[in-house]
N, C-alpha and C positions, 0 to 999 in steps of 0.2 A: 607466520605473519608477525612482524615486529610490532611492539606497542609504541604508540606515539607519546613522546614526553613533551609536556608544555611547561612554560615558565610558571613559577608559583604566583598565585593570585592574578592570573591573566584574565580571569572572568570578572574581576572587580575593577580593573583599571583599563580604560580605553587606550591609553598611550602605550601600553605594553604590547609587544608582538608575541605571537604564539611560539616563536622559536625558543629553543631551550637556552637558558643562561644559568651557569652554575651559581648557586647562592653563596655569597661571601660574608653574610652578616654574622656577628658573634653569637647571637641568640637564635639563629635560624633553625627551625625544627627540621626542615628538609635537609640542610647540611649535616645536622647531627643524626640524621636517619632515624628519627623517632617514629613510633608506630602511628597508624591512622593518619599519616600525612603522605603526600604524593611521593613516589619513588624517584630516585635519581638514576639516570642511565648508567650502567656499568657493564664491564666485559662479561660478567657472569650471567647477564640477562640476554645475551646474544643468541641467535639461532645457530645451529651447527653449520660449519663452513660448506659442507656438501649440499645442504638443502637451502642455503641462503640465496634469495633471489629467484627461486623456482616457484612455479604455480603449485597450489596445494595438491594437485594431482601428481606432482613429481616431475613433470615435464618442463622444459625451458620454453618460455613464451617468445615467439618471434612475430614482430609486427609486419604485416603483409599488406602491400598496396598494389603490387603488380604481379604478373604471371611469372616473371623471371625470379622474383623473390620467393615465390611459392615453390618453385622447382628446386631451390637450394636447401629446402628443409629436410632434415632426417626424421622420418616418421617414428623411429624407435626412441629418440630422446627429446624431440621438439614438437611443439604444437603451434598452430597458426592463430593469430588474432588479427582480424581485419581492421584496417584503419577506416576513417570516415570516408565513405564513398556511396555511390548510388546502388539501388537494389539490383539493377541488371548486371553490373560489374561484380557485385558480391555473389550473385547466383552463378555467374560464369566461373569465378574463382573457386566457389564451393564445389562445383561439378568436377573441376580439375583435381581438387584436393581429395575428393571422394575416390577418384580413379587411382590416385597415388596412395590411398589409405592414410591420409594425414588428418588428424583430428583438428577441428575448428572450434574455438571457444565461444565466439560471440555471434553466431549466425544460426538461425533455424529456418529452413526452407518452408515456404508456404505450401500446404497441401490443400488442393482444391477438391473438395468432395461435394457431390450433388446430394442434397437432402431430398429424399423422396417422401412425399406426404402419403401416409397410409391412413385411409379412412376405415374405421371399424364400425360396422353396423350393429347397433344394440337390438336385442329382441324387443318386440313391442310390449311384452309383459313388464320388463324393467322400466320402460319409459312410462307406462301407466302408473306404476307404483310410485315413481318419483314425482309425477305431476299431481299436485293436490288441487282440489277445486278451489276456485277463488271465492272468498267469503262474499255472501250477498248482503248488500246494504239494506238494512231495514228502513222502511219508510216511517218517518216520525210524523205523527199527526200534529199539526199546529193547533195548539189550544189557545183559547182567548186569554188575554192577560187578566189576572185576577183584579177585581175592583179594589180601589183604594179604600181603606177603612177610614171612616171619619174619626177624627180626633175629638174627644170631648172638649167642650168649651172651657172647662176648668183648667185644662193643660196648656191652653194657648195664653201666652203672655201678651198683655195689652201694652201698647206703646204709651208711654207717659209723655205728655207734652210739657215742655219747660217754659 
């Protein structure tokens, strides 16, 4: 897979497009190929001609939308990639591809499995051990409120009339 090269400082300026433009400035660090700056695209960074444009699995991708396109695929060197279509058509094409032993990249058939619920009965002893008795609430006796203590007369401040 090839690396994408963006224009220098495209993240800073809104008016710049992401497409690559060769830097032409006299002091440009990208043009001078200095370290720790983005790389310029060059022929030495290209992928080998034999693998260029292929899927990482090594097969050539073919976009399929009809049955006639699927029948033209060579299963030894090519794989199918379904275009946007409905689920019914995809399953129909997938079944044909399976018969012809063609690998499909972007489709996984739905497998409907019935989930059976299995109830396991636990022995009564284990249940009793886990169940703890609920704490009993103790009855609190309501006591009478304590009587208010009388404050000595010396402590009470008398209001002074002006």
